[in-house]
N, CA, C and O atoms as a MOPAC input file, in Angstrom:
PM7 MOZYME 1SCF
protein

 N      0.83500 1    -1.17100 1     0.00000 1
 C      0.00000 1     0.00000 1     0.00000 1
 C      0.88600 1     1.24400 1     0.00000 1
 O      0.40800 1     2.36600 1     0.16400 1
 N      2.15800 1     1.02500 1    -0.18400 1
 C      3.07500 1     2.16600 1    -0.22800 1
 C      3.48900 1     2.44400 1    -1.67100 1
 O      3.36400 1     1.59600 1    -2.55400 1
 N      3.97400 1     3.63200 1    -1.87200 1
 C      4.43800 1     4.07200 1    -3.18200 1
 C      5.80200 1     3.43700 1    -3.42700 1
 O      6.78400 1     3.82000 1    -2.79200 1
 N      5.87400 1     2.46900 1    -4.34500 1
 C      7.14900 1     1.78600 1    -4.53000 1
 C      8.17200 1     2.61500 1    -5.30700 1
 O      9.30700 1     2.17200 1    -5.48300 1
 N      7.79700 1     3.79700 1    -5.77000 1
 C      8.78400 1     4.69200 1    -6.37500 1
 C      9.73100 1     5.26000 1    -5.31500 1
 O     10.76600 1     5.84200 1    -5.63900 1
 N      9.35900 1     5.08100 1    -4.04000 1
 C     10.17900 1     5.55600 1    -2.93200 1
 C     11.56800 1     4.91700 1    -2.95000 1
 O     12.54200 1     5.52900 1    -2.51200 1
 N     11.65600 1     3.69900 1    -3.45300 1
 C     12.96500 1     3.04000 1    -3.49100 1
 C     13.96100 1     3.78900 1    -4.36400 1
 O     15.17000 1     3.60300 1    -4.22300 1
 N     13.46600 1     4.63300 1    -5.26400 1
 C     14.34600 1     5.41400 1    -6.12900 1
 C     14.58600 1     6.82200 1    -5.58000 1
 O     15.43000 1     7.55500 1    -6.09500 1
 N     13.85000 1     7.19300 1    -4.54800 1
 C     13.96300 1     8.53400 1    -3.97500 1
 C     13.95700 1     8.43900 1    -2.44800 1
 O     12.93900 1     8.71900 1    -1.81500 1
 N     15.06800 1     8.05200 1    -1.86200 1
 C     15.13500 1     7.93500 1    -0.39900 1
 C     14.71300 1     9.24600 1     0.27200 1
 O     15.03000 1    10.33300 1    -0.21100 1
 N     14.00900 1     9.12800 1     1.36900 1
 C     13.54900 1    10.31300 1     2.08800 1
 C     12.14500 1    10.74700 1     1.72000 1
 O     11.54400 1    11.57100 1     2.40900 1
 N     11.61600 1    10.19300 1     0.62900 1
 C     10.24500 1    10.50600 1     0.22400 1
 C      9.30600 1     9.60800 1     1.00900 1
 O      9.62600 1     8.44900 1     1.27500 1
 N      8.16300 1    10.12900 1     1.37500 1
 C      7.18800 1     9.35900 1     2.14200 1
 C      6.68800 1     8.15800 1     1.34400 1
 O      6.45000 1     8.27000 1     0.14100 1
 N      6.52800 1     7.00800 1     2.00600 1
 C      5.95800 1     5.84400 1     1.32700 1
 C      4.50400 1     6.07400 1     0.90200 1
 O      3.95800 1     5.30200 1     0.11500 1
 N      3.88600 1     7.12100 1     1.41500 1
 C      2.51800 1     7.46800 1     1.01600 1
 C      2.51900 1     8.72000 1     0.13100 1
 O      1.52500 1     9.44400 1     0.06800 1
 N      3.62900 1     8.96400 1    -0.54100 1
 C      3.80500 1    10.14200 1    -1.38400 1
 C      2.69600 1    10.29300 1    -2.42000 1
 O      2.32100 1    11.41400 1    -2.76100 1
 N      2.17200 1     9.19000 1    -2.91800 1
 C      1.12800 1     9.24500 1    -3.94500 1
 C     -0.14700 1     9.92700 1    -3.45800 1
 O     -0.97100 1    10.33600 1    -4.27600 1
 N     -0.32600 1    10.05600 1    -2.15200 1
 C     -1.51400 1    10.73600 1    -1.62700 1
 C     -1.48500 1    12.24000 1    -1.91100 1
 O     -2.49700 1    12.92100 1    -1.74100 1
 N     -0.35400 1    12.75100 1    -2.33500 1
 C     -0.22200 1    14.18000 1    -2.65500 1
 C     -0.90600 1    14.54200 1    -3.97400 1
 O     -1.24200 1    15.70300 1    -4.20600 1
 N     -1.10700 1    13.55000 1    -4.82900 1
 C     -1.52700 1    13.84400 1    -6.19500 1
 C     -2.98900 1    13.49600 1    -6.44700 1
 O     -3.42700 1    12.39300 1    -6.12100 1
 N     -3.75300 1    14.43600 1    -7.02900 1
 C     -5.11500 1    14.10000 1    -7.43300 1
 C     -5.08100 1    13.05600 1    -8.55400 1
 O     -4.07100 1    12.91500 1    -9.24400 1
 N     -6.16200 1    12.34200 1    -8.72600 1
 C     -6.21200 1    11.26500 1    -9.72400 1
 C     -5.75400 1    11.71900 1   -11.10500 1
 O     -4.97700 1    11.02500 1   -11.76000 1
 N     -6.22500 1    12.86600 1   -11.54700 1
 C     -5.87900 1    13.34300 1   -12.89600 1
 C     -4.36900 1    13.54000 1   -13.05600 1
 O     -3.78600 1    13.11000 1   -14.05200 1
 N     -3.74900 1    14.18000 1   -12.09000 1
 C     -2.29800 1    14.40000 1   -12.13400 1
 C     -1.56000 1    13.06900 1   -12.06400 1
 O     -0.60200 1    12.84300 1   -12.80200 1
 N     -2.00700 1    12.19900 1   -11.18000 1
 C     -1.37700 1    10.89000 1   -11.02600 1
 C     -1.40500 1    10.11300 1   -12.33800 1
 O     -0.38800 1     9.57500 1   -12.77500 1
 N     -2.56700 1    10.06100 1   -12.95200 1
 C     -2.71100 1     9.31400 1   -14.20600 1
 C     -1.85200 1     9.90300 1   -15.32100 1
 O     -1.31200 1     9.16800 1   -16.14700 1
 N     -1.73000 1    11.20000 1   -15.34300 1
 C     -0.94400 1    11.87300 1   -16.38300 1
 C      0.55700 1    11.68800 1   -16.19600 1
 O      1.27700 1    11.42600 1   -17.15900 1
 N      1.03000 1    11.82300 1   -14.95700 1
 C      2.47200 1    11.82900 1   -14.70700 1
 C      3.08000 1    10.49900 1   -14.28200 1
 O      4.23700 1    10.21900 1   -14.59800 1
 N      2.31100 1     9.67000 1   -13.56500 1
 C      2.92800 1     8.50800 1   -12.93500 1
 C      2.38200 1     7.15800 1   -13.37000 1
 O      3.14800 1     6.20300 1   -13.49900 1
 N      1.10600 1     7.05600 1   -13.59400 1
 C      0.52800 1     5.74700 1   -13.92400 1
 C      0.91600 1     5.35700 1   -15.34600 1
 O      0.77000 1     6.14800 1   -16.27900 1
 N      1.40500 1     4.14400 1   -15.50000 1
 C      1.79400 1     3.67300 1   -16.82800 1
 C      1.69200 1     2.15800 1   -16.88600 1
 O      1.50200 1     1.50400 1   -15.86100 1
 N      1.81600 1     1.60700 1   -18.07300 1
 C      1.67200 1     0.16200 1   -18.26800 1
 C      2.89000 1    -0.62100 1   -17.78100 1
 O      2.77900 1    -1.81000 1   -17.48100 1
 N      4.02900 1     0.02200 1   -17.70000 1
 C      5.25500 1    -0.65800 1   -17.31100 1
 C      5.32700 1    -0.84900 1   -15.79400 1
 O      5.69800 1    -1.92000 1   -15.31400 1
 N      4.97500 1     0.18100 1   -15.05900 1
 C      5.12000 1     0.14700 1   -13.60600 1
 C      3.87600 1     0.75500 1   -12.96200 1
 O      3.88600 1     1.89700 1   -12.50300 1
 N      2.81200 1    -0.03500 1   -12.94200 1
 C      1.55700 1     0.43800 1   -12.35800 1
 C      1.64600 1     0.42200 1   -10.83300 1
 O      2.15700 1    -0.52700 1   -10.23900 1
 N      1.14700 1     1.47800 1   -10.21800 1
 C      1.05700 1     1.55000 1    -8.76000 1
 C     -0.41700 1     1.73100 1    -8.43000 1
 O     -1.00200 1     2.77100 1    -8.73400 1
 N     -1.01900 1     0.72000 1    -7.80700 1
 C     -2.40800 1     0.90900 1    -7.42400 1
 C     -2.45200 1     1.73300 1    -6.15300 1
 O     -1.52200 1     1.70400 1    -5.34700 1
 N     -3.52400 1     2.45600 1    -5.98300 1
 C     -3.67900 1     3.30500 1    -4.80600 1
 C     -4.85800 1     2.81600 1    -3.96300 1
 O     -5.56800 1     3.60800 1    -3.34300 1
 N     -5.04400 1     1.51900 1    -3.95400 1
 C     -6.10700 1     0.91600 1    -3.16700 1
 C     -5.65700 1     0.88800 1    -1.70300 1
 O     -4.53400 1     0.48600 1    -1.40000 1
 N     -6.52800 1     1.31000 1    -0.81600 1
 C     -6.19600 1     1.42000 1     0.60200 1
 C     -6.65600 1     0.18400 1     1.38300 1
 O     -7.38600 1    -0.65600 1     0.85600 1
 N     -6.22200 1     0.08300 1     2.64000 1
 C     -6.51500 1    -1.08600 1     3.48000 1
 C     -8.01400 1    -1.36100 1     3.57000 1
 O     -8.44200 1    -2.50700 1     3.42800 1
 N     -8.81200 1    -0.32600 1     3.80300 1
 C    -10.26500 1    -0.51300 1     3.89500 1
 C    -10.82700 1    -1.06600 1     2.59600 1
 O    -11.71200 1    -1.92200 1     2.61400 1
 N    -10.32000 1    -0.58400 1     1.46900 1
 C    -10.78500 1    -1.07300 1     0.15800 1
 C    -10.46000 1    -2.54700 1    -0.01900 1
 O    -11.28500 1    -3.30600 1    -0.52700 1
 N     -9.25400 1    -2.96500 1     0.40000 1
 C     -8.87700 1    -4.38200 1     0.29600 1
 C     -9.82100 1    -5.24000 1     1.12300 1
 O    -10.27000 1    -6.29200 1     0.66700 1
 N    -10.12600 1    -4.78900 1     2.34700 1
 C    -11.03900 1    -5.55500 1     3.20100 1
 C    -12.40700 1    -5.69800 1     2.55000 1
 O    -13.00600 1    -6.77300 1     2.58500 1
 N    -12.89900 1    -4.61900 1     1.95800 1
 C    -14.20400 1    -4.67100 1     1.27800 1
 C    -14.16600 1    -5.59400 1     0.06300 1
 O    -15.09900 1    -6.36300 1    -0.16800 1
 N    -13.09000 1    -5.51600 1    -0.70600 1
 C    -12.96200 1    -6.38400 1    -1.88600 1
 C    -12.97000 1    -7.85600 1    -1.50400 1
 O    -13.66400 1    -8.65700 1    -2.13000 1
 N    -12.20400 1    -8.21600 1    -0.48200 1
 C    -12.16800 1    -9.61200 1    -0.04500 1
 C    -13.50000 1   -10.03800 1     0.55900 1
 O    -13.92800 1   -11.17800 1     0.37800 1
 N    -14.15600 1    -9.13400 1     1.27100 1
 C    -15.47000 1    -9.43800 1     1.83300 1
 C    -16.49200 1    -9.73500 1     0.75200 1
 O    -17.32400 1   -10.62800 1     0.91000 1
 N    -16.43500 1    -8.99400 1    -0.34400 1
 C    -17.34900 1    -9.23300 1    -1.46600 1
 C    -17.08700 1   -10.57700 1    -2.13400 1
 O    -17.97200 1   -11.12700 1    -2.79100 1
 N    -15.88900 1   -11.10400 1    -1.97300 1
 C    -15.52700 1   -12.41300 1    -2.54200 1
 C    -15.73600 1   -13.53600 1    -1.53200 1
 O    -15.26500 1   -14.65500 1    -1.73300 1
 N    -16.45200 1   -13.23200 1    -0.43500 1
 C    -16.76700 1   -14.20400 1     0.61000 1
 C    -15.51500 1   -14.75600 1     1.29000 1
 O    -15.45200 1   -15.93700 1     1.63400 1
 N    -14.53800 1   -13.90200 1     1.47400 1
 C    -13.31800 1   -14.28400 1     2.18800 1
 C    -13.42200 1   -13.79600 1     3.63200 1
 O    -13.95200 1   -12.71700 1     3.89800 1
 N    -12.91600 1   -14.59200 1     4.54500 1
 C    -12.87000 1   -14.23400 1     5.94700 1
 C    -11.43300 1   -13.87800 1     6.30200 1
 O    -10.50800 1   -14.61900 1     5.97100 1
 N    -11.24500 1   -12.75200 1     6.96900 1
 C     -9.90900 1   -12.35800 1     7.40900 1
 C     -9.61400 1   -13.10800 1     8.70200 1
 O    -10.22600 1   -12.84500 1     9.73700 1
 N     -8.68200 1   -14.03400 1     8.63500 1
 C     -8.32200 1   -14.85000 1     9.79400 1
 C     -7.28700 1   -14.15400 1    10.66300 1
 O     -7.30200 1   -14.28600 1    11.88600 1
 N     -6.39200 1   -13.41600 1    10.02800 1
 C     -5.36000 1   -12.68100 1    10.75600 1
 C     -4.93100 1   -11.50700 1     9.89600 1
 O     -5.01700 1   -11.55000 1     8.66800 1
 N     -4.47200 1   -10.46700 1    10.55200 1
 C     -4.06400 1    -9.26000 1     9.84000 1
 C     -2.92200 1    -8.59200 1    10.59000 1
 O     -2.91500 1    -8.52400 1    11.81900 1
 N     -1.96200 1    -8.10400 1     9.82400 1
 C     -0.84300 1    -7.35500 1    10.39900 1
 C     -0.68100 1    -6.07900 1     9.59300 1
 O     -0.66600 1    -6.11600 1     8.36200 1
 N     -0.56100 1    -4.95800 1    10.27400 1
 C     -0.49200 1    -3.65600 1     9.62100 1
 C      0.77100 1    -2.92600 1    10.06800 1
 O      1.13400 1    -2.95100 1    11.24300 1
 N      1.43300 1    -2.27700 1     9.11400 1
 C      2.55100 1    -1.37400 1     9.42100 1
 C      2.14900 1     0.01600 1     8.95700 1
 O      1.56400 1     0.18500 1     7.88700 1
 N      2.47100 1     1.00700 1     9.78100 1
 C      2.05700 1     2.37900 1     9.48300 1
 C      3.23700 1     3.33800 1     9.52800 1
 O      4.27300 1     3.05800 1    10.13000 1
 N      3.04500 1     4.48600 1     8.86700 1
 C      3.99500 1     5.59400 1     8.92800 1
 C      3.21100 1     6.87100 1     9.21600 1
 O      2.00100 1     6.93400 1     8.99600 1
 N      3.89700 1     7.86000 1     9.69800 1
 C      3.26100 1     9.15400 1     9.92400 1
 C      3.13300 1     9.88900 1     8.59000 1
 O      4.05300 1     9.88500 1     7.77200 1
 N      1.98800 1    10.51300 1     8.39000 1
 C      1.79000 1    11.33700 1     7.19600 1
 C      1.52000 1    12.78900 1     7.60500 1
 O      0.98400 1    13.57700 1     6.82600 1
 N      1.89800 1    13.12000 1     8.82600 1
 C      1.64000 1    14.46400 1     9.36000 1
 C      2.27200 1    15.56700 1     8.51000 1
 O      1.69600 1    16.64800 1     8.39100 1
 N      3.42500 1    15.32300 1     7.92600 1
 C      4.12200 1    16.34400 1     7.13400 1
 C      3.76800 1    16.29700 1     5.65400 1
 O      4.34300 1    17.04000 1     4.85900 1
 N      2.83500 1    15.43900 1     5.27600 1
 C      2.48000 1    15.25800 1     3.87000 1
 C      1.24600 1    16.09200 1     3.52100 1
 O      0.23200 1    16.03000 1     4.21600 1
 N      1.33800 1    16.86200 1     2.45600 1
 C      0.17200 1    17.61300 1     1.98200 1
 C     -0.67800 1    16.66100 1     1.14000 1
 O     -0.29700 1    16.29200 1     0.02900 1
 N     -1.81800 1    16.27200 1     1.67200 1
 C     -2.66100 1    15.25000 1     1.04200 1
 C     -3.65200 1    15.90000 1     0.09000 1
 O     -4.29000 1    16.90000 1     0.42200 1
 N     -3.77000 1    15.32100 1    -1.09400 1
 C     -4.69600 1    15.81400 1    -2.11000 1
 C     -6.13800 1    15.70600 1    -1.62200 1
 O     -6.46900 1    14.84600 1    -0.80500 1
 N     -6.98100 1    16.58700 1    -2.13300 1
 C     -8.41900 1    16.53300 1    -1.81000 1
 C     -9.02500 1    15.18000 1    -2.14900 1
 O     -9.97800 1    14.74100 1    -1.50500 1
 N     -8.47500 1    14.52400 1    -3.15300 1
 C     -8.99400 1    13.20900 1    -3.56500 1
 C     -8.86700 1    12.16900 1    -2.45900 1
 O     -9.55000 1    11.14500 1    -2.49600 1
 N     -8.00100 1    12.41600 1    -1.47300 1
 C     -7.75200 1    11.43500 1    -0.41400 1
 C     -8.11500 1    11.93200 1     0.98600 1
 O     -7.87000 1    11.23900 1     1.97300 1
 N     -8.69000 1    13.11200 1     1.07400 1
 C     -9.05700 1    13.64600 1     2.39000 1
 C    -10.15900 1    12.83600 1     3.06700 1
 O    -10.31100 1    12.89400 1     4.28700 1
 N    -10.92400 1    12.08500 1     2.28800 1
 C    -11.99900 1    11.25500 1     2.86100 1
 C    -11.45800 1    10.01400 1     3.57200 1
 O    -12.18900 1     9.37100 1     4.32600 1
 N    -10.19900 1     9.67000 1     3.34700 1
 C     -9.63200 1     8.46900 1     3.95500 1
 C     -9.51200 1     8.61700 1     5.46700 1
 O     -9.25900 1     9.70400 1     5.98500 1
 N     -9.69600 1     7.51100 1     6.15100 1
 C     -9.48200 1     7.49800 1     7.59700 1
 C     -7.99400 1     7.68800 1     7.87400 1
 O     -7.16500 1     7.40300 1     7.00900 1
 N     -7.64500 1     8.16600 1     9.07100 1
 C     -6.22500 1     8.27200 1     9.41500 1
 C     -5.49800 1     6.92500 1     9.27600 1
 O     -4.34400 1     6.88700 1     8.84900 1
 N     -6.16100 1     5.84000 1     9.63100 1
 C     -5.52700 1     4.51400 1     9.51600 1
 C     -5.19100 1     4.19400 1     8.06400 1
 O     -4.10700 1     3.68100 1     7.78700 1
 N     -6.09600 1     4.48600 1     7.13200 1
 C     -5.81400 1     4.22700 1     5.71500 1
 C     -4.68500 1     5.11900 1     5.20400 1
 O     -3.82800 1     4.66800 1     4.44400 1
 N     -4.68700 1     6.36100 1     5.61600 1
 C     -3.62400 1     7.27600 1     5.17900 1
 C     -2.25200 1     6.80300 1     5.63900 1
 O     -1.26000 1     6.99700 1     4.93700 1
 N     -2.19100 1     6.18200 1     6.81700 1
 C     -0.91200 1     5.80800 1     7.41500 1
 C     -0.44500 1     4.39300 1     7.08600 1
 O      0.73600 1     4.08800 1     7.24700 1
 N     -1.34100 1     3.52500 1     6.62900 1
 C     -0.98000 1     2.12400 1     6.39600 1
 C     -0.12600 1     1.97500 1     5.14800 1
 O     -0.50700 1     2.41100 1     4.06100 1
 N      1.04700 1     1.34600 1     5.32200 1
 C      1.94300 1     1.10700 1     4.19400 1
 C      2.10100 1    -0.38500 1     3.88800 1
 O      2.46800 1    -0.75600 1     2.77400 1
 N      1.82600 1    -1.23200 1     4.87200 1
 C      1.88300 1    -2.68400 1     4.66700 1
 C      0.64100 1    -3.28300 1     5.30100 1
 O      0.30200 1    -2.98000 1     6.44500 1
 N     -0.03200 1    -4.13400 1     4.54500 1
 C     -1.19400 1    -4.84600 1     5.04700 1
 C     -1.04000 1    -6.31300 1     4.67000 1
 O     -1.14700 1    -6.68000 1     3.50000 1
 N     -0.78800 1    -7.14500 1     5.67300 1
 C     -0.68100 1    -8.58500 1     5.45900 1
 C     -1.95100 1    -9.22100 1     5.99000 1
 O     -2.35300 1    -8.96700 1     7.12600 1
 N     -2.58300 1   -10.05000 1     5.16700 1
 C     -3.83600 1   -10.66800 1     5.56900 1
 C     -3.78700 1   -12.16300 1     5.29500 1
 O     -3.31200 1   -12.59900 1     4.24600 1
 N     -4.27900 1   -12.93400 1     6.24100 1
 C     -4.48100 1   -14.35600 1     6.05600 1
 C     -5.97100 1   -14.53000 1     5.84200 1
 O     -6.77800 1   -14.19000 1     6.70700 1
 N     -6.32800 1   -15.06200 1     4.68400 1
 C     -7.73700 1   -15.16700 1     4.30800 1
 C     -8.18000 1   -16.61700 1     4.24300 1
 O     -7.38900 1   -17.51100 1     3.94100 1
 N     -9.45100 1   -16.83700 1     4.52800 1
 C    -10.05200 1   -18.15800 1     4.41100 1
 C    -11.42400 1   -18.04700 1     3.79400 1
 O    -11.99800 1   -16.96000 1     3.71900 1
 N    -11.94200 1   -19.15700 1     3.35900 1
 C    -13.29400 1   -19.22100 1     2.80500 1
 C    -14.21400 1   -19.72700 1     3.91000 1
 O    -13.81000 1   -20.58600 1     4.69300 1
 N    -15.41500 1   -19.22600 1     3.99200 1
 C    -16.34000 1   -19.64200 1     5.04000 1
 C    -16.09800 1   -18.81500 1     6.28300 1
 O    -15.58000 1   -17.70200 1     6.19900 1
 N    -16.46400 1   -19.34000 1     7.42000 1
 C    -16.35200 1   -18.60400 1     8.67300 1
 C    -15.47000 1   -19.39200 1     9.63200 1
 O    -15.65700 1   -20.59700 1     9.79900 1
 N    -14.52500 1   -18.72900 1    10.25200 1
 C    -13.64900 1   -19.37800 1    11.22500 1
 C    -13.78900 1   -18.66200 1    12.55500 1
 O    -13.63000 1   -17.44400 1    12.62900 1
 N    -14.08500 1   -19.41300 1    13.60200 1
 C    -14.14600 1   -18.85400 1    14.94300 1
 C    -12.80500 1   -19.14400 1    15.61200 1
 O    -12.58300 1   -20.24300 1    16.11900 1
 N    -11.92600 1   -18.16500 1    15.60900 1
 C    -10.58300 1   -18.36800 1    16.13700 1
 C    -10.58000 1   -18.60900 1    17.63900 1
 O     -9.64000 1   -19.20600 1    18.16600 1
 N    -11.61700 1   -18.15300 1    18.33800 1
 C    -11.67200 1   -18.36400 1    19.78500 1
 C    -11.81200 1   -19.84100 1    20.11300 1
 O    -11.28600 1   -20.31400 1    21.12000 1
 N    -12.51900 1   -20.56300 1    19.26300 1
 C    -12.72900 1   -21.98700 1    19.50200 1
 C    -11.80700 1   -22.84500 1    18.64500 1
 O    -11.78000 1   -24.06900 1    18.78200 1
 N    -11.04800 1   -22.19100 1    17.75400 1
 C    -10.15400 1   -22.89100 1    16.83300 1
 C    -10.88400 1   -23.98700 1    16.05700 1
 O    -10.35500 1   -25.08000 1    15.85800 1
 N    -12.08200 1   -23.68400 1    15.63100 1
 C    -12.87200 1   -24.60000 1    14.81200 1
 C    -13.26200 1   -23.88600 1    13.53200 1
 O    -13.44300 1   -22.66900 1    13.50100 1
 N    -13.38300 1   -24.66000 1    12.49900 1
 C    -13.86600 1   -24.12700 1    11.23000 1
 C    -15.35600 1   -24.35000 1    11.12900 1
 O    -15.87800 1   -25.37000 1    11.57900 1
 N    -16.02700 1   -23.40200 1    10.54200 1
 C    -17.44100 1   -23.53900 1    10.24200 1
 C    -17.61800 1   -23.29600 1     8.76100 1
 O    -17.24100 1   -22.24100 1     8.24900 1
 N    -18.17700 1   -24.24300 1     8.08500 1
 C    -18.45200 1   -24.11400 1     6.66500 1
 C    -19.96400 1   -24.02300 1     6.52000 1
 O    -20.69200 1   -24.91200 1     6.96200 1
 N    -20.43300 1   -22.94300 1     5.89800 1
 C    -21.87200 1   -22.72500 1     5.80000 1
 C    -22.58700 1   -23.87200 1     5.10000 1
 O    -23.74200 1   -24.15200 1     5.42300 1
 N    -21.94400 1   -24.54100 1     4.15900 1
 C    -22.58200 1   -25.63100 1     3.42200 1
 C    -22.47400 1   -26.96000 1     4.17600 1
 O    -23.41300 1   -27.75600 1     4.17200 1
 N    -21.33300 1   -27.19600 1     4.81900 1
 C    -21.11900 1   -28.48300 1     5.48500 1
 C    -21.68500 1   -28.49900 1     6.90300 1
 O    -21.92800 1   -29.56600 1     7.46600 1
 N    -21.89100 1   -27.32100 1     7.47600 1
 C    -22.44300 1   -27.26500 1     8.82000 1
 C    -21.38600 1   -27.01200 1     9.86700 1
 O    -20.19000 1   -27.00300 1     9.57900 1
 N    -21.84900 1   -26.80600 1    11.09500 1
 C    -20.96900 1   -26.44600 1    12.19100 1
 C    -19.96200 1   -27.54900 1    12.50900 1
 O    -20.28900 1   -28.73500 1    12.53800 1
 N    -18.72600 1   -27.11000 1    12.74500 1
 C    -17.69600 1   -28.03900 1    13.19600 1
 C    -17.11600 1   -28.93200 1    12.12100 1
 O    -16.42400 1   -29.89800 1    12.44200 1
 N    -17.37400 1   -28.64300 1    10.86000 1
 C    -16.82300 1   -29.50000 1     9.81300 1
 C    -15.30700 1   -29.36300 1     9.79600 1
 O    -14.79500 1   -28.24300 1     9.78100 1
 N    -14.58400 1   -30.46600 1     9.79700 1
 C    -13.11800 1   -30.40400 1     9.82100 1
 C    -12.56900 1   -29.73400 1     8.56900 1
 O    -13.15600 1   -29.80800 1     7.48900 1
 N    -11.44300 1   -29.08800 1     8.74100 1
 C    -10.80400 1   -28.38500 1     7.63200 1
 C    -10.54300 1   -29.33100 1     6.46800 1
 O    -10.74000 1   -28.94800 1     5.31500 1
 N    -10.10500 1   -30.55500 1     6.73900 1
 C     -9.72600 1   -31.46200 1     5.66000 1
 C    -10.91000 1   -31.87100 1     4.79400 1
 O    -10.70300 1   -32.39000 1     3.69700 1
 N    -12.13500 1   -31.65800 1     5.24300 1
 C    -13.30500 1   -31.99900 1     4.43600 1
 C    -13.77800 1   -30.82900 1     3.59000 1
 O    -14.74900 1   -30.94100 1     2.84200 1
 N    -13.09400 1   -29.72400 1     3.71300 1
 C    -13.51000 1   -28.55100 1     2.95600 1
 C    -13.12100 1   -28.69600 1     1.48600 1
 O    -12.25200 1   -29.48600 1     1.12000 1
 N    -13.79600 1   -27.90800 1     0.66900 1
 C    -13.48600 1   -27.86100 1    -0.75300 1
 C    -12.05700 1   -27.42400 1    -0.99300 1
 O    -11.45900 1   -26.78700 1    -0.12500 1
 N    -11.50500 1   -27.73900 1    -2.12100 1
 C    -10.18400 1   -27.26300 1    -2.50300 1
 C     -9.08000 1   -27.99900 1    -1.77000 1
 O     -9.15300 1   -29.21200 1    -1.57400 1
 N     -8.06000 1   -27.26100 1    -1.36600 1
 C     -6.89600 1   -27.87200 1    -0.72600 1
 C     -7.18700 1   -28.39000 1     0.66800 1
 O     -6.44400 1   -29.21100 1     1.20600 1
 N     -8.28100 1   -27.90000 1     1.25200 1
 C     -8.61400 1   -28.30500 1     2.61300 1
 C     -8.01200 1   -27.40600 1     3.67500 1
 O     -8.24800 1   -27.61200 1     4.86600 1
 N     -7.25100 1   -26.42800 1     3.26900 1
 C     -6.65100 1   -25.52200 1     4.23000 1
 C     -7.09000 1   -24.08900 1     4.01000 1
 O     -6.42000 1   -23.16200 1     4.46500 1
 N     -8.18400 1   -23.89200 1     3.33300 1
 C     -8.70100 1   -22.54300 1     3.07300 1
 C     -8.14800 1   -21.99800 1     1.77500 1
 O     -7.15400 1   -22.49200 1     1.24300 1
 N     -8.80100 1   -20.98400 1     1.28500 1
 C     -8.34400 1   -20.30000 1     0.07600 1
 C     -7.56500 1   -19.06500 1     0.50600 1
 O     -8.03300 1   -18.28300 1     1.33400 1
 N     -6.41400 1   -18.90000 1    -0.03900 1
 C     -5.60000 1   -17.75500 1     0.30800 1
 C     -5.37700 1   -16.92300 1    -0.91800 1
 O     -5.10500 1   -17.44900 1    -1.99700 1
 N     -5.49000 1   -15.62100 1    -0.76100 1
 C     -5.30600 1   -14.69900 1    -1.88900 1
 C     -3.93300 1   -14.08400 1    -1.81600 1
 O     -3.57100 1   -13.27700 1    -2.67100 1

């Protein structure tokens, strides 16, 4: 979720792309050779939710964006989205109750063992 052009410009914020409105970004930076998506953590969660994925675990790394002049196009973002530069997610299909360490598959019923699930038997990971 960070601007990978930062590797070529040390000292630039990993969220540097938040400075640019969509039109400027598309004109100056977006290209077919090195595309940088600007999808934020909340958007990823929504996308996976629409695909019926369950977030089993999540790890987030953040940076301060206090000194960054953020474009109007991104002012609607939550502070957490503005600051998140790494989002690691472990995803599964169906519903997992981590408190009980049991899998629940809506089709197979409560308590169905992981090995009886569709596919590899260990969940679908994106």
